[in-house]
N, C-alpha and C positions, 0 to 999 in steps of 0.2 A: 095243635093251636085251633082246631074247631071250636074248642070250649072257650077259649079266650075271646074269639071272634064274636061268640055268641053273648058272652057276658059283655062284651064291649057294646052290642047293638041294644040289649037289654037293660043294662044298668049304667054304663059309662055316658052314653049319648044324653040320656034324660038328666043324669047329675051336672053333665057341661052345661046344657041348655038352662037349667036352675041357676046354675053359678053365675052364668052369662046376664041371666035376668036379674039376678040379686046385685050384680055390678052397675046393669043399667041404671037400676033404681038409685043406687047410693055409689057413685062413681068414684066419690073421695075415699071409699075403701077398696082401692086397688091392691093394696098389700094382701088384704084378706083374700081377695080372688085369686092371686098368683099363688098363695100358700095352699089353698084348697086344691086348685087346678094341678099343683105340683104332686099334692099327696095321691091325688086320684090316678094321675100318670104313673107315679111310682107303683102303687099297688096293681096297676095293669101290666106294668112290666115285669112285675115278680110273677103275676099269674103266668105270664107267657112263657117265662124261663121255666117255671115249675112244669108246665105242660109239654115243653120241648124235652126237658129231662124224661119225664114220664112216658113219652112216645117213644124216646129211644130204648129206654128199658123193656116197653111191650113188645117192640120189634126184636129185641134180643130173645125175650120169651118164646115168641113165634117163629123164629128164625129156624129152618130145617138144617142150615149150615152149623148153628151152633149146637143142635141135638146131637150132632156127631161126635162131640167130645166132652160136652158139658150138660149137667142136668141141674133142675132148680131145687135149691135147697130150702130158701125161705124169703119171706117178702118182709121189709122193714121199712120204717118211716126214718129218714135220714134229713140233716139239715148241711146246707152248704153256704158259707158265708160269701157273699159277691159284694163288690163294691157298691150296687144296687141296694142290698140288703139281704137278708138270711131268706134263703129259698128251702122251704120243707116239701119233700117229695117222697114218692115211694120207690124203693130201689130193691133189686133182686140179687140174693145171694146166689151162685152158681157153684156146683162141685165138679172137678176134672175128673171123667170116667177112668182114667189111666193112672193119675197120680194121687186121687183122693184129695188134693188139695182145692180148698175153698176160696173164692174170692168175687168181689163185685166187679164184674165184667165192664159195667158201665164206667167204672172209675178208670179201667186200663184204656179204654177208648178215648176218655176226655183227657188221659194224661194226668191223672191225679195219683199221687203217691199214696201208699197204704194208710188208712187212717188220716189221710188230709181233708180237712175240712175248709181250707180257704182257697178261692180261685185266683188265678194268676193276676187277674187284673185289681182283685182286692189286696193282694200281696205289694203290687206295684204302688198303689195308692199309700200303703203302709210305708214304703220306703221313701217314697216323696215327702212325707211330711216327719219321718224319723231323723232324715239326712240334716232337715233343717232346724227342728226344735228338740224332741225327746222322745224316748221310747214310748212313753205314756202318751203323748199326743199322737205319735204313729199308730197306737193301738185304737186310739179314739177315731181317726179318720179312715181307718181300714173301710169302713161299710157305712152307708148312710143311716143305718138302723141299729148296727150291732158293732160294737168294740171288741177288741181282743185284750188280753192282758199286756203288760209291759215286757213280762217273762216270755211270751211268744213272739214278740217283735225282736228281742234281744237274741232268742234262739236262731230266728230267721237271718239276722244280719251276722251272727257268729259264723253261719254255715255258708256265707255268699263266698263265691269265686267270681274273679272279674277277669273278662277277656283282656288279652293283649290289644294293642292296636296294630291290626294287620290290613289296614287300608292300603291297596296296591294303587298307586297313582299312576295314569299312563305316562306321565313324564315328572320326574322329580323337578322339584322348584329349585331356581337359581337365584342365590341372594348372595350379597358381599359380606355381610355379617350376621352372624347368629348368636343369640344371648342366651346364657343358661344361668337362672338364679336360684340360689338355694338358701334356706334358713331352717330353722325348727322353732318347733312350741314345747313347753313344758308343761306336762299335765300329771295329774295326781292319780296315783294307783289305790286300789282297794285292796290288793293283794298282786303277788307276784305269780305263784303257782297255786297257792291255796290261803283261804283266808287265815289270818293270824300269823302270816311268815313275814311280817315287814318289821325290820329292826330299828332300833332307836340308838343315836348316838350319844355323847356325852352331855350334848345340850338339849335332850330328848325330843330330838327332831327325827321323823320317820323317814326311813328310806324308801320314799314312795314316790320319787319322781321318775317320769319315764319321758324321753325324746321322741315327738313324733316329727318326722321328716317331710320337708316341702322342697321339690323341685320343680321348675316350671322353665319351659323353652319358648321363646319368642323371637320374632325377627326384627325388633326395634320399638320404637314408641312414635305415636303420631297423635293429632289433635283428634277429639271426639267430633268436633265441627269446625269449620273453617275460622270462626269467629270465637271458639270456646277456649277458655283458658284451661280446661281440664284435658288430660291427656289418657290414652289407653294403649295396651299393649298390642302389637299386630301378630294376630294369629297365635295366641299362646296355647300351650298344652301343658297338663299338669300330672306330676306324679307325687303321691302320697305314701306313707307306710311307716311300719315300726322294724326296723331292721339292724342286724348286727353281723360283724365278721363277714362270713361267706354270703350271707343274705343282703348285706349291704353292697357287695359286687354285683350280685344279680340285680340290684336296684338299680345301680348305675348303668349296667350292660342293657337294662330296658330303656334308659334315656338314650343310650347310644343307638340302639335299634331302629327308636322312632325318628331319630336325627337321619341316619342312614336310608330308612326307607321313604323318607319324605324331601330330602334334599340332595342335592348333587354336591356332595362335600368336596369334590375336587374343584368346584368353583368359588367356594365360600374363603374369603380372604384370612378372615380369622372368627375363632369362635370364643366369645368371652364368658368366663364363669364370674358371676358378682356374688360375694358371699363375705361371711364374717371370718372365714379362715378356719372353721371347725374342723377338727382331724377328721371326720366321716366324710366331709366335704372335699377335703384336700385328697382324700384317698380316690375319689371318684376322677378326679383328674388323670390318674393312672389308668383308668378304663375307657379314656376318650382321648385319642391322639390330637395334638394340635391345640390344646386349649389354654387361653390365656387368662391368668387367674387376675382378678380386680377387686380389690377391697370395697364393700360396698359403702355408700356416703353415711349412712346411719351410724354403722361402728365406727367410721373413722373419726366422725364428728362428736361421738361419744366419749371416745378416748381423747380427743383434743380438749373436750371440756375438762376432763379429769386432771390434765395436765396444767390447766390454766385458771381453773374455777377460784383459787384462792387469791387471783390478782384483781378481783373486783373491777374498777374502772376501766383498768388496762388490761383487762382479760381479752377483748377481740383483738388489740393490738398485737399481744402475745401470740394468739392463735393464727393470727395471719403471718406472723415472722415463722412459725412452725410450718405453716403450710408452703410458704416460700422455700425453706430449707428442703422440705420432702420432694417438692416439686422438681427443684432445679439445682440442688446443691447435693451434698453427701451425707453421709450417716454421721462423721465427725461434727459438721456444723450442726446438726440437729441434736447431737448430744451436749453440745456446747451450751445450746440455749435451754435445754432441759435441765442442766446444772443450774442456770442463773436462776431458773424458776425454784429449784431446791432451795436456793439459798434463801428464800423469801420465807421458808417454812421451818418450824422446829419441833410440831408435834410427830410422833411416830406414824400415826394413822394417816396424815397427809402425805408423809414422806414414802409410805408403802403404797399409796394410790397412785402417787406419780412415778415410782418404780416398776409399778406392774403396767401402767399405761405406756410408759415407754418402752418397755419389752414387747409389748404387745405390736406397737407399730415397727419396731425393729425387725421382729419376727415376719412382719408381713410387708417390709419395705418396698419391694417392687411392686407389688400389688397397690400400696397406698400411692406410689408415685404414678402410676397408670391412671389411678382414680382423679387426681388433681391435674395430671397433664390434659386429660380429656381428648385425646387425639385419636386418630385412626378408628374412628367410629366408636368409641368408647361412649355409653349411654348412662344416664342416672338410672341407679336401681330402685326398686320398690319392694324389697323382700318384706320389711316390717310390716307395711299395709296389707301385702298378700298374706303374711303369716296370720294376721289379725282376721282377714276376711274369710280366708280358706279353712284354718284350724282353731284359732282361739274362740271365734264366735259361736262355735258349737261345742267345743271341748274342753275348755279352760277358762272362759270368762266368768262363768258363773261356779260356784261350789259343787263340786261332782267327782265321784271316783270312777276309775275305768280298770277293766281287767286288761291284759296286754292283748288278747284276741280282739276284745271289742274295740279297743283304741286303734288298732292296726286296720279292722274292718270299716270302721267309722271313717278314718282318715282316707282310705281307698275310695270309699264310697262318696264322700266330698269330692275328691278328685274327678270320679267317673260323671258326676252331676255337672261340674264345672267344664268338662271336656263335650258336654251335649250328649251324654249318654241317657238312653231312654231306659227308665225303669222296668218297663214290661219286657224289654228286649232281655235285660239282666236278669229278669225272674226265668224267662224261658231258656237263658243260657245255662243255669243250673244244672247239674247231673241230677236227674231224678231216678229214684228207686221204683220203677214202675213194676208192678208184681207180674211174673210171669210164671207159668206153670212148669214146675220141677219135671225134668224129662220128657218134656213135649215142646219141639220147635215149632211154636206159633208166634209169629211176629205180628205186632200191630201195624197195618198199612193205611196210610192216608188216602183219601179220594184222590188227589193228586197223583200219588206214586202208582194207584191202580190205572187211572187213565193214561198216565205216560206210559205205564206197561202194555197197555193194549195198543197205543200207538206204535211202539216199538216192534210188538208181536205182528201186528198186522200190516205195517210197512205203509203203502200209499192210502189203504184203506181206513188207516187210524185217522186220518183228515177229517172223516165224516162223523166222528165221534160226536164232536160238539154240536153238531147239527141235528144228530139223532137225539141228543140230549134236550136240547131246546124245544122239541116237538111234542116232550111228553109233558103230561100235566104237572103240576106243582105237586101235589100229593105223591105221583109217582116218582118224580125225580127226588123228593126226601127220601123215599125208600131207597132208590139205587144209590144216592150219596152215602147214606147209613149202611147199606149191606156191604160196600166196599170196605167198610172197616170191620164189619163182622166176619167177612172173608178171611181175616188177618188172624181170626182167634182159632 
């Protein structure tokens, strides 16, 4: 850091003074002043990071602890992409005396995988952009001065693992009603297992459709503000993914685990499931006891429109008659009305449309009745809007093709972001293949671990560790901090 301070005193201060002087002469050029100042601060930051890394490497070279097991192999110039920019610095390759294996010990201490050249902060920036726009934009926003390829972004996303929600509440929430809403988005695949494996039907349409699933849990609906006409969900939590068979059961089990860990389910009067009645959604009802299925408004109105669209000026009257039959009468009354509507049609396409719509409502009869009665805490659903916002806006609203893995990871990443997940925490959650010397039990210890170990070992005397450390000079403290990591080698 000494060289960086020297550079600041000898170069930066004079540049800052000149920039300010120029700005005072031409105050209408504030933009130029800000841009130039940002560039100088940016260069200073990169220099400071470079010097810190090289100081660590020099301490490794000089360390008598390191000499017990490692010898210097070579010195190389390396680059590391950070969110601030690319840092170029000297790094030493060491060889283990017992195993003969070579590695960069600094990488191990920094927590970098073998051959990794992107820091965690840069990777977090990459994910923040890629989840919103595209792999290409994610690569461009990784660093202020450097971009990575969209292939690199894709590889990073494909390898993501996501933490389950394991928040332990001191006391579970008590609510009268809970709502689960479920729907799906249809996206296009580039391939299923390998390129070229998509088949075509007799109409030359490729079998390239994939369902991405959305489930979200909430406590109800409230106004965004007292006088607002807009509404919002109360404490929503999102689940997304691509799953089939056994995986679909695990998907719904995760939903139940969230409910059970956050709410006192014994105090909940009812849990409503709002959906269109898809098979994968209904199967979820079997994984969560006590769910009441309610047909969502969008799909109910969609099929009522199919039944009545040919009635022209009388369409709304016919729809109201159907709603009344569904709400407070029986299936026979409903089917009689549908027969009258069929009598107004002669073309086969129209008759098939009515038949399909009639069967859909009959299949979901109780769920449709509950929706129209709107009693016992039943609320309006917002599945279509949420599918558009959560999935479609990123995955299907523009022409794009996905792999199954890419679609699964991106949908999960969208849910993670909406749930307030921190991208840096997600990057740090990943299992990293940190190189370790084969045949030697050397663990990398953090300064926190070393400090805690000393406190535990010395008992009452350990409380004086912090006092002693604060009495040391800054330079000596840095050496002690870093040596705690070298001891782990």
